[in-house]
DRENDO-1510 file (C-alpha; in Angstrom, 1 decimal, always signed):
<recs>
REC; n; res; u; v; w
REC; 1; MET; -158.2; +157.7; +12.9 .
REC; 2; SER; -156.8; +154.0; +12.1 .
REC; 3; ARG; -158.8; +150.7; +12.5 .
REC; 4; LEU; -156.0; +149.7; +15.4 .
REC; 5; GLY; -156.3; +153.5; +17.1 .
REC; 6; HIS; -160.5; +153.1; +17.0 .
REC; 7; HIS; -160.0; +149.6; +18.1 .
REC; 8; ILE; -157.8; +150.8; +21.1 .
REC; 9; LYS; -159.8; +153.4; +22.2 .
REC; 10; ALA; -162.7; +151.2; +22.0 .
REC; 11; GLY; -160.9; +148.7; +24.7 .
REC; 12; LEU; -159.7; +152.1; +27.1 .
REC; 13; LEU; -163.4; +153.0; +26.8 .
REC; 14; GLN; -164.4; +149.5; +28.4 .
REC; 15; VAL; -161.8; +149.4; +30.9 .
REC; 16; HIS; -162.6; +153.0; +32.0 .
REC; 17; SER; -165.9; +152.4; +32.4 .
REC; 18; ILE; -165.8; +149.2; +34.0 .
REC; 19; ALA; -164.1; +150.3; +36.8 .
REC; 20; GLY; -165.6; +154.0; +37.1 .
REC; 21; LEU; -168.8; +151.8; +37.4 .
REC; 22; ALA; -167.6; +149.4; +40.1 .
REC; 23; LEU; -165.5; +151.8; +42.1 .
REC; 24; ALA; -167.9; +154.9; +41.5 .
REC; 25; LEU; -169.4; +154.7; +45.4 .
REC; 26; LEU; -166.5; +153.8; +46.8 .
REC; 27; LEU; -164.3; +156.3; +45.2 .
REC; 28; SER; -166.7; +159.1; +46.1 .
REC; 29; LEU; -166.6; +157.7; +50.1 .
REC; 30; ILE; -162.7; +158.0; +49.8 .
REC; 31; ALA; -162.5; +161.0; +48.6 .
REC; 32; LEU; -165.3; +162.7; +50.5 .
REC; 33; THR; -163.9; +161.5; +54.0 .
REC; 34; GLY; -160.5; +162.8; +52.7 .
REC; 35; ALA; -162.3; +166.4; +52.3 .
REC; 36; ILE; -163.9; +166.6; +55.8 .
REC; 37; MET; -159.9; +166.3; +57.0 .
REC; 38; SER; -158.4; +168.5; +55.0 .
REC; 39; PHE; -158.6; +171.1; +57.5 .
REC; 40; GLU; -158.8; +169.3; +61.0 .
REC; 41; ASP; -155.9; +170.9; +62.6 .
REC; 42; GLU; -157.5; +174.2; +62.0 .
REC; 43; ILE; -160.9; +172.8; +62.9 .
REC; 44; VAL; -159.8; +171.4; +65.9 .
REC; 45; ASP; -157.6; +174.0; +67.1 .
REC; 46; HIS; -160.7; +176.5; +66.9 .
REC; 47; LEU; -163.4; +174.4; +68.8 .
REC; 48; ASN; -160.8; +173.6; +71.7 .
REC; 49; ALA; -159.1; +177.1; +72.0 .
REC; 50; GLY; -160.4; +177.5; +75.4 .
REC; 51; ILE; -158.2; +174.6; +76.6 .
REC; 52; MET; -155.6; +174.3; +75.1 .
REC; 53; HIS; -153.9; +177.2; +76.9 .
REC; 54; VAL; -153.3; +178.2; +80.5 .
REC; 55; ALA; -152.1; +181.3; +82.5 .
REC; 56; PRO; -148.1; +180.6; +82.7 .
REC; 57; ARG; -147.2; +180.7; +87.0 .
REC; 58; THR; -143.8; +181.2; +88.2 .
REC; 59; ALA; -144.0; +177.5; +89.6 .
REC; 60; PRO; -142.3; +174.9; +87.8 .
REC; 61; ALA; -144.8; +172.8; +86.1 .
REC; 62; LEU; -145.3; +169.0; +87.6 .
REC; 63; MET; -143.0; +166.4; +86.4 .
REC; 64; PRO; -145.2; +164.1; +83.4 .
REC; 65; ASP; -145.2; +161.0; +85.8 .
REC; 66; GLU; -146.5; +163.7; +89.0 .
REC; 67; LEU; -149.3; +165.1; +86.8 .
REC; 68; VAL; -150.2; +161.6; +85.4 .
REC; 69; ALA; -149.8; +160.1; +88.9 .
REC; 70; ARG; -152.4; +163.3; +90.2 .
REC; 71; LEU; -154.5; +162.5; +87.4 .
REC; 72; LYS; -155.1; +159.1; +88.3 .
REC; 73; ALA; -156.0; +159.7; +91.6 .
REC; 74; ALA; -158.6; +162.5; +90.3 .
REC; 75; GLN; -160.6; +160.0; +88.6 .
REC; 76; ASP; -160.4; +156.1; +87.2 .
REC; 77; LEU; -159.7; +157.2; +83.4 .
REC; 78; GLY; -157.7; +153.9; +82.3 .
REC; 79; LYS; -154.3; +153.3; +81.4 .
REC; 80; VAL; -152.0; +156.1; +80.1 .
REC; 81; SER; -150.4; +155.8; +76.7 .
REC; 82; ALA; -149.1; +159.3; +75.7 .
REC; 83; VAL; -148.4; +162.4; +76.6 .
REC; 84; THR; -147.8; +165.8; +74.7 .
REC; 85; LEU; -146.1; +168.3; +76.4 .
REC; 86; SER; -144.9; +171.5; +75.0 .
REC; 87; SER; -142.2; +174.4; +76.0 .
REC; 88; ASP; -144.6; +177.0; +76.0 .
REC; 89; PRO; -145.1; +177.4; +79.3 .
REC; 90; ALA; -148.8; +178.4; +78.9 .
REC; 91; ALA; -149.8; +175.8; +76.7 .
REC; 92; ALA; -151.4; +172.8; +78.1 .
REC; 93; VAL; -150.9; +168.9; +78.1 .
REC; 94; ARG; -152.6; +166.7; +76.3 .
REC; 95; VAL; -152.6; +163.0; +77.5 .
REC; 96; ARG; -154.1; +160.1; +75.5 .
REC; 97; PHE; -155.4; +156.8; +77.0 .
REC; 98; ALA; -154.7; +153.4; +75.8 .
REC; 99; ARG; -157.6; +151.3; +74.2 .
REC; 100; ASP; -159.5; +149.7; +76.5 .
REC; 101; GLU; -160.5; +145.4; +76.8 .
REC; 102; GLN; -163.4; +146.3; +74.0 .
REC; 103; GLY; -161.0; +147.6; +72.4 .
REC; 104; ALA; -162.3; +151.5; +72.8 .
REC; 105; ARG; -160.1; +154.2; +73.5 .
REC; 106; PRO; -161.2; +156.6; +76.1 .
REC; 107; ALA; -161.7; +160.3; +74.8 .
REC; 108; SER; -157.9; +162.5; +75.4 .
REC; 109; LEU; -157.6; +165.1; +78.0 .
REC; 110; CYS; -156.3; +168.7; +77.9 .
REC; 111; VAL; -154.3; +169.2; +81.4 .
REC; 112; ASP; -152.9; +172.3; +83.6 .
REC; 113; PRO; -149.3; +171.6; +83.5 .
REC; 114; TYR; -149.0; +173.0; +87.1 .
REC; 115; ASP; -151.7; +171.7; +88.8 .
REC; 116; ALA; -152.8; +168.5; +86.5 .
REC; 117; HIS; -156.2; +170.7; +86.5 .
REC; 118; VAL; -158.9; +168.6; +83.3 .
REC; 119; LEU; -159.3; +171.2; +81.7 .
REC; 120; GLY; -161.4; +169.2; +79.3 .
REC; 121; ALA; -161.5; +166.6; +75.9 .
REC; 122; PRO; -160.8; +167.8; +72.8 .
REC; 123; ARG; -163.8; +168.7; +70.9 .
REC; 124; GLY; -163.8; +167.1; +67.7 .
REC; 125; GLU; -161.9; +164.1; +68.1 .
REC; 126; GLU; -164.1; +161.6; +67.8 .
REC; 127; PHE; -165.7; +162.5; +64.9 .
REC; 128; PHE; -162.3; +162.6; +63.0 .
REC; 129; ALA; -161.2; +159.6; +64.5 .
REC; 130; THR; -164.7; +158.0; +63.2 .
REC; 131; VAL; -163.9; +159.6; +59.8 .
REC; 132; ARG; -159.7; +159.0; +59.4 .
REC; 133; ARG; -161.3; +155.2; +60.0 .
REC; 134; LEU; -164.0; +154.8; +57.3 .
REC; 135; HIS; -161.0; +157.4; +54.7 .
REC; 136; ARG; -158.4; +154.8; +55.7 .
REC; 137; TRP; -159.9; +151.2; +56.2 .
REC; 138; LEU; -163.4; +151.5; +55.6 .
REC; 139; LEU; -164.6; +151.0; +59.3 .
REC; 140; ILE; -163.6; +147.1; +58.7 .
REC; 141; PRO; -162.5; +145.8; +61.6 .
REC; 142; GLY; -158.9; +145.2; +62.4 .
REC; 143; ASP; -158.1; +148.7; +61.2 .
REC; 144; ALA; -155.2; +148.6; +59.7 .
REC; 145; LYS; -154.6; +144.9; +60.2 .
REC; 146; GLY; -158.0; +143.9; +58.3 .
REC; 147; TRP; -159.0; +143.9; +54.8 .
REC; 148; GLY; -160.0; +147.6; +54.7 .
REC; 149; ARG; -156.5; +149.3; +53.8 .
REC; 150; GLN; -156.3; +146.8; +50.7 .
REC; 151; ILE; -159.3; +147.4; +49.3 .
REC; 152; THR; -159.2; +151.2; +49.8 .
REC; 153; GLY; -154.8; +150.1; +47.9 .
REC; 154; VAL; -157.6; +148.2; +45.2 .
REC; 155; ALA; -159.3; +151.4; +44.8 .
REC; 156; ALA; -156.8; +153.6; +44.4 .
REC; 157; ILE; -154.9; +151.7; +41.2 .
REC; 158; GLY; -158.3; +151.6; +40.0 .
REC; 159; LEU; -158.6; +155.2; +40.0 .
REC; 160; ILE; -154.5; +155.6; +38.3 .
REC; 161; VAL; -156.1; +153.3; +35.6 .
REC; 162; MET; -159.1; +155.4; +34.6 .
REC; 163; LEU; -156.8; +158.2; +35.5 .
REC; 164; ILE; -154.6; +157.0; +32.6 .
REC; 165; SER; -157.3; +155.7; +30.0 .
REC; 166; GLY; -159.3; +158.8; +30.8 .
REC; 167; LEU; -156.4; +160.4; +29.3 .
REC; 168; VAL; -156.0; +158.4; +26.4 .
REC; 169; LEU; -159.4; +159.1; +25.5 .
REC; 170; ARG; -159.9; +162.6; +25.7 .
REC; 171; TRP; -156.8; +163.5; +23.7 .
REC; 172; PRO; -157.6; +165.8; +21.0 .
REC; 173; ARG; -156.6; +166.7; +17.5 .
REC; 174; ARG; -155.3; +169.6; +18.7 .
REC; 175; ALA; -153.7; +169.1; +21.9 .
REC; 176; GLY; -151.9; +172.3; +21.6 .
REC; 177; SER; -155.4; +173.8; +22.1 .
REC; 178; VAL; -155.9; +175.2; +25.6 .
REC; 179; LYS; -159.4; +176.1; +25.1 .
REC; 180; MET; -159.9; +172.0; +23.9 .
REC; 181; TRP; -157.8; +170.9; +27.5 .
REC; 182; LEU; -159.3; +173.2; +29.8 .
REC; 183; LYS; -162.7; +174.9; +29.2 .
REC; 184; PRO; -165.9; +173.3; +29.7 .
REC; 185; ASN; -168.6; +174.3; +26.9 .
REC; 186; LEU; -171.7; +175.0; +29.4 .
REC; 187; ARG; -174.0; +175.8; +26.4 .
REC; 188; LEU; -174.4; +172.5; +26.0 .
REC; 189; GLY; -177.0; +170.1; +26.8 .
REC; 190; GLY; -178.0; +166.6; +27.8 .
REC; 191; ARG; -174.8; +163.3; +27.3 .
REC; 192; ALA; -172.8; +166.3; +25.7 .
REC; 193; LEU; -172.8; +168.7; +28.5 .
REC; 194; HIS; -172.4; +165.6; +31.1 .
REC; 195; ARG; -169.4; +164.4; +28.5 .
REC; 196; SER; -167.9; +167.9; +28.8 .
REC; 197; LEU; -168.0; +168.3; +32.7 .
REC; 198; HIS; -166.5; +164.6; +33.2 .
REC; 199; ALA; -163.6; +165.3; +30.5 .
REC; 200; VAL; -162.7; +168.8; +31.0 .
REC; 201; ILE; -162.7; +168.9; +34.9 .
REC; 202; GLY; -161.1; +165.7; +34.9 .
REC; 203; THR; -158.2; +167.0; +33.3 .
REC; 204; TRP; -158.3; +170.3; +36.0 .
REC; 205; VAL; -157.7; +167.5; +39.0 .
REC; 206; LEU; -155.9; +164.6; +37.2 .
REC; 207; PRO; -152.3; +165.8; +38.7 .
REC; 208; VAL; -153.8; +166.0; +41.9 .
REC; 209; TYR; -155.7; +162.4; +42.1 .
REC; 210; LEU; -152.3; +161.5; +40.6 .
REC; 211; VAL; -150.3; +162.3; +44.0 .
REC; 212; MET; -153.6; +161.7; +46.2 .
REC; 213; THR; -153.2; +157.9; +44.7 .
REC; 214; LEU; -149.5; +157.4; +44.3 .
REC; 215; THR; -149.1; +158.7; +48.0 .
REC; 216; GLY; -152.3; +157.4; +49.4 .
REC; 217; LEU; -150.5; +154.0; +48.1 .
REC; 218; TRP; -148.1; +153.9; +50.5 .
REC; 219; TYR; -151.0; +153.2; +53.1 .
REC; 220; SER; -152.7; +150.3; +51.7 .
REC; 221; PHE; -149.7; +148.2; +50.9 .
REC; 222; ASP; -146.1; +146.9; +52.6 .
REC; 223; TRP; -144.5; +146.2; +49.0 .
REC; 224; TYR; -145.6; +149.7; +47.8 .
REC; 225; LYS; -143.7; +151.4; +50.7 .
REC; 226; TYR; -140.5; +149.1; +51.0 .
REC; 227; GLY; -140.5; +149.6; +46.8 .
REC; 228; VAL; -140.4; +153.7; +47.9 .
REC; 229; VAL; -138.1; +153.6; +50.7 .
REC; 230; TRP; -135.5; +151.2; +49.0 .
REC; 231; LEU; -135.8; +153.9; +45.5 .
REC; 232; LEU; -135.3; +157.2; +47.8 .
REC; 233; SER; -133.4; +156.3; +50.8 .
REC; 234; ARG; -129.5; +155.7; +51.7 .
REC; 235; PRO; -129.0; +152.0; +52.1 .
REC; 236; GLU; -128.5; +152.3; +55.5 .
REC; 237; VAL; -131.7; +153.6; +56.4 .
REC; 238; THR; -133.8; +151.2; +54.0 .
REC; 239; ALA; -132.1; +147.8; +55.5 .
REC; 240; ALA; -133.5; +149.4; +58.9 .
REC; 241; LYS; -136.7; +150.2; +57.7 .
REC; 242; MET; -137.2; +146.5; +55.6 .
REC; 243; GLN; -136.3; +144.8; +59.3 .
REC; 244; PRO; -139.1; +143.2; +60.8 .
REC; 245; LYS; -141.1; +145.0; +63.1 .
REC; 246; MET; -140.4; +144.3; +66.9 .
REC; 247; SER; -141.2; +145.3; +69.8 .
REC; 248; ALA; -139.2; +148.1; +71.8 .
REC; 249; LYS; -136.8; +146.4; +73.8 .
REC; 250; ALA; -134.1; +148.3; +76.8 .
REC; 251; PRO; -130.3; +148.0; +75.6 .
REC; 252; ARG; -129.7; +146.0; +78.4 .
REC; 253; GLU; -131.8; +142.7; +79.6 .
REC; 254; ALA; -131.2; +144.0; +82.9 .
REC; 255; ALA; -132.9; +147.5; +82.4 .
REC; 256; ARG; -136.7; +145.7; +81.7 .
REC; 257; PRO; -138.7; +146.9; +83.9 .
REC; 258; LYS; -140.0; +144.1; +86.4 .
REC; 259; PRO; -143.8; +143.1; +86.0 .
REC; 260; ASP; -145.1; +145.7; +89.2 .
REC; 261; GLN; -142.7; +148.0; +88.0 .
REC; 262; PRO; -144.7; +150.6; +85.9 .
REC; 263; ILE; -142.9; +152.6; +83.0 .
REC; 264; GLY; -143.1; +156.6; +83.5 .
REC; 265; PHE; -141.8; +158.9; +81.7 .
REC; 266; ASP; -139.7; +161.1; +83.7 .
REC; 267; GLN; -136.7; +159.7; +82.5 .
REC; 268; ALA; -137.4; +160.4; +79.1 .
REC; 269; TRP; -138.4; +164.1; +79.5 .
REC; 270; THR; -135.1; +164.6; +81.4 .
REC; 271; THR; -132.8; +163.0; +78.9 .
REC; 272; PHE; -135.0; +164.7; +75.9 .
REC; 273; ARG; -135.0; +168.4; +77.3 .
REC; 274; ARG; -131.1; +167.7; +78.1 .
REC; 275; GLU; -130.8; +166.7; +74.2 .
REC; 276; GLU; -133.2; +169.6; +72.8 .
REC; 277; GLY; -133.2; +172.7; +75.3 .
REC; 278; ASP; -135.9; +174.6; +74.4 .
REC; 279; HIS; -135.6; +173.9; +71.0 .
REC; 280; PHE; -138.7; +172.2; +70.8 .
REC; 281; SER; -142.6; +173.2; +70.1 .
REC; 282; ARG; -144.2; +170.4; +71.8 .
REC; 283; ALA; -142.8; +166.7; +71.8 .
REC; 284; LEU; -145.2; +163.6; +71.9 .
REC; 285; PHE; -144.0; +160.5; +74.3 .
REC; 286; THR; -145.9; +157.2; +73.3 .
REC; 287; LEU; -145.4; +154.3; +75.8 .
REC; 288; PRO; -144.0; +151.0; +74.4 .
REC; 289; ALA; -147.3; +149.0; +73.8 .
REC; 290; GLY; -145.5; +145.8; +73.9 .
REC; 291; PRO; -142.9; +144.3; +77.1 .
REC; 292; GLY; -140.2; +146.7; +75.9 .
REC; 293; THR; -139.0; +150.0; +78.0 .
REC; 294; LEU; -138.2; +152.5; +74.6 .
REC; 295; ILE; -140.5; +155.4; +75.0 .
REC; 296; ARG; -140.9; +156.7; +71.4 .
REC; 297; ILE; -140.5; +160.8; +71.3 .
REC; 298; ARG; -142.1; +162.6; +67.8 .
REC; 299; SER; -140.5; +166.2; +68.5 .
REC; 300; TRP; -141.6; +169.4; +66.3 .
REC; 301; GLY; -139.6; +172.6; +66.3 .
REC; 302; LYS; -140.7; +176.2; +66.6 .
REC; 303; ASP; -140.1; +176.6; +63.1 .
REC; 304; SER; -141.8; +173.8; +61.8 .
REC; 305; ALA; -144.8; +174.3; +59.5 .
REC; 306; LEU; -145.8; +171.0; +58.9 .
REC; 307; ASP; -146.6; +168.4; +60.9 .
REC; 308; THR; -144.6; +165.8; +59.2 .
REC; 309; THR; -141.5; +167.9; +59.3 .
REC; 310; ARG; -140.5; +166.0; +63.1 .
REC; 311; ASP; -137.5; +164.7; +65.0 .
REC; 312; GLU; -137.8; +161.3; +66.7 .
REC; 313; PHE; -135.8; +159.3; +68.9 .
REC; 314; ARG; -136.1; +156.8; +71.4 .
REC; 315; ILE; -135.1; +156.7; +74.9 .
REC; 316; ASP; -134.9; +154.2; +77.8 .
REC; 317; ALA; -137.4; +154.7; +80.4 .
REC; 318; VAL; -136.2; +152.9; +82.8 .
REC; 319; THR; -132.1; +154.4; +82.5 .
REC; 320; GLY; -132.7; +157.5; +80.6 .
REC; 321; GLN; -130.4; +156.7; +77.7 .
REC; 322; LEU; -130.8; +157.6; +74.3 .
REC; 323; ALA; -130.9; +154.8; +72.1 .
REC; 324; SER; -131.7; +156.5; +68.4 .
REC; 325; ALA; -132.2; +160.2; +67.7 .
REC; 326; GLU; -133.3; +160.5; +63.5 .
REC; 327; ARG; -133.8; +164.1; +62.8 .
REC; 328; TYR; -135.3; +165.6; +60.5 .
REC; 329; ALA; -132.3; +168.3; +59.3 .
REC; 330; ASP; -130.1; +165.2; +58.5 .
REC; 331; LYS; -132.4; +163.3; +56.3 .
REC; 332; THR; -131.5; +163.2; +52.3 .
REC; 333; PHE; -133.9; +165.0; +49.7 .
REC; 334; GLY; -135.6; +161.3; +49.1 .
REC; 335; GLU; -135.8; +160.9; +52.9 .
REC; 336; ARG; -137.6; +163.8; +53.7 .
REC; 337; VAL; -140.1; +163.6; +50.7 .
REC; 338; ILE; -140.8; +160.0; +52.5 .
REC; 339; ALA; -141.3; +161.4; +55.9 .
REC; 340; ASN; -143.5; +164.5; +54.0 .
REC; 341; VAL; -145.5; +161.3; +52.7 .
REC; 342; LEU; -149.0; +162.5; +54.8 .
REC; 343; ASP; -148.4; +166.3; +53.9 .
REC; 344; ILE; -148.1; +165.4; +50.1 .
REC; 345; HIS; -151.2; +163.4; +50.2 .
REC; 346; ARG; -153.5; +166.2; +51.5 .
REC; 347; GLY; -151.1; +169.3; +50.1 .
REC; 348; ALA; -150.5; +170.7; +52.7 .
REC; 349; VAL; -146.8; +170.9; +51.5 .
REC; 350; LEU; -148.0; +174.0; +49.3 .
REC; 351; GLY; -149.7; +175.7; +52.3 .
REC; 352; TRP; -153.1; +176.4; +52.9 .
REC; 353; PRO; -154.1; +177.4; +49.1 .
REC; 354; GLY; -152.6; +173.7; +48.4 .
REC; 355; LYS; -154.8; +172.3; +50.9 .
REC; 356; LEU; -157.7; +174.0; +49.6 .
REC; 357; ALA; -157.2; +173.1; +46.3 .
REC; 358; PHE; -156.5; +168.9; +47.4 .
REC; 359; MET; -159.9; +169.9; +49.3 .
REC; 360; ILE; -161.8; +171.2; +46.7 .
REC; 361; ALA; -160.6; +168.3; +44.0 .
REC; 362; ALA; -161.3; +166.0; +46.6 .
REC; 363; ALA; -165.0; +166.9; +46.9 .
REC; 364; LEU; -165.6; +167.3; +42.9 .
REC; 365; MET; -164.9; +162.7; +43.2 .
REC; 366; PRO; -169.0; +162.3; +43.0 .
REC; 367; LEU; -169.0; +164.7; +40.1 .
REC; 368; PHE; -167.5; +162.4; +38.1 .
REC; 369; ALA; -169.2; +158.8; +39.6 .
REC; 370; VAL; -172.8; +161.0; +38.4 .
REC; 371; THR; -171.5; +162.0; +35.1 .
REC; 372; GLY; -169.9; +158.9; +34.5 .
REC; 373; VAL; -173.3; +156.8; +35.0 .
REC; 374; LEU; -174.9; +159.3; +32.6 .
REC; 375; LEU; -172.7; +159.1; +29.6 .
REC; 376; TYR; -172.3; +155.4; +30.3 .
REC; 377; LEU; -176.3; +155.0; +30.4 .
REC; 378; SER; -176.9; +157.4; +27.2 .
REC; 379; ARG; -174.2; +155.3; +25.5 .
REC; 380; ARG; -176.5; +151.9; +26.6 .
REC; 381; LYS; -179.3; +153.9; +25.5 .
REC; 382; LEU; -177.9; +155.1; +22.0 .
REC; 383; ARG; -176.5; +151.4; +21.1 .
REC; 384; PRO; -179.6; +149.7; +20.2 .
REC; 385; SER; -180.8; +153.1; +17.8 .
REC; 386; ARG; -177.4; +152.4; +16.4 .
REC; 387; GLN; -177.6; +149.3; +15.7 .
REC; 388; ARG; -180.9; +149.6; +14.2 .
REC; 389; ALA; -179.6; +152.2; +11.5 .
REC; 390; THR; -176.8; +149.8; +10.3 .
REC; 391; PHE; -179.2; +146.7; +9.5 .
REC; 392; GLY; -181.4; +149.5; +7.9 .
REC; 393; ASP; -177.8; +150.2; +6.2 .
REC; 394; ASP; -177.5; +146.6; +5.3 .
REC; 395; ALA; -180.6; +145.6; +4.0 .
REC; 396; ALA; -181.0; +148.9; +1.6 .
REC; 397; ASN; -176.9; +147.4; +0.6 .
REC; 398; ARG; -178.7; +143.9; +0.1 .
REC; 399; ALA; -181.5; +145.2; -1.8 .
REC; 400; GLY; -179.8; +147.2; -4.2 .
REC; 401; ASP; -177.5; +144.7; -4.9 .
REC; 402; GLY; -180.1; +142.4; -5.5 .
REC; 403; GLN; -181.2; +145.0; -8.3 .
REC; 404; VAL; -178.0; +144.6; -9.7 .
REC; 405; ALA; -177.5; +141.5; -10.4 .
REC; 406; ALA; -181.5; +141.1; -11.7 .
REC; 407; ARG; -180.4; +143.8; -14.5 .
REC; 408; GLY; -177.8; +142.1; -15.2 .
REC; 409; ASN; -179.3; +138.4; -15.3 .
REC; 410; VAL; -182.0; +140.5; -18.4 .
</recs>
């Protein structure tokens, strides 16, 4: 290797080591919480199989507002913020509540759609909500508006730096040797074994980590999100998404409800059923957080295999007017990539094998933290012995030069 190449690799090793030491614990925490959430949907569905379904009846299901009114009359549960309705007559209605004055959100409830009888609160919901907040925002106050999302974004950028520098550092002289790239040497011991595990297993998971970090940055930095939207979306879609976020407002000022007039779900539900019929599997109706009257509806088709392959509507809660409809089938390839960022991030676009592979890769992050620290400490331990060897060689060389000079003088 040339002297320049040696200096470049030495510099990359320093960058790789410093970034690894600084981010080891943080990256391990983020990765492990991500691994825990890999099969969240399957786990929650299994835990709550007994309260998510009811016996179908000949009587029609209650309208959403009547269901909410009966539910609130039975017990004081706080302000309802969203309901999940289904085209399946055997599916329970999921009711979610707004945060209280202390910022806490009551547990959601599964409710019988025919008589508003409470079936129970989904088990595992609070646990996964906490894990998600830890994964995304490190439980730092403010959640998405706090410093947590920027810190996780910086950690993701640091991981990208480590992936690229690590690939350059381990690039073998025989680059075409598959065995050298992908087979760890388990017969080694000590530092050599740590290096083999760190480098080879790191090569296995490098593509997965790149996908995780590049999609994870979407949730950390607005400039990154806007750049991806600009790159992959049609100009009119880009212009719409880059507009400043505003509270949903009714199309006409006259339709704005009076302060004592609560916003309900019935008008939006009627319009949505007229537009979609029975082509949907389930639909999440979310009330506006501000003073507006537009209800956001996320709808999943019966053949939808991914959580992110959904249609989105805005319907006025007072007039029932359809304000906008964004259908997944109408999106371009790039816009579908944007819509599926979350499922790409967790490997769900590849089905359960992809989710399993991404979960294993995330769970391996502590291995790189431990082996990386061990390699750094062993390198520090070897440095004094190398310096002593170098000093001894220099002294011997100086003594030899002195003897030659003495013989020359004679």
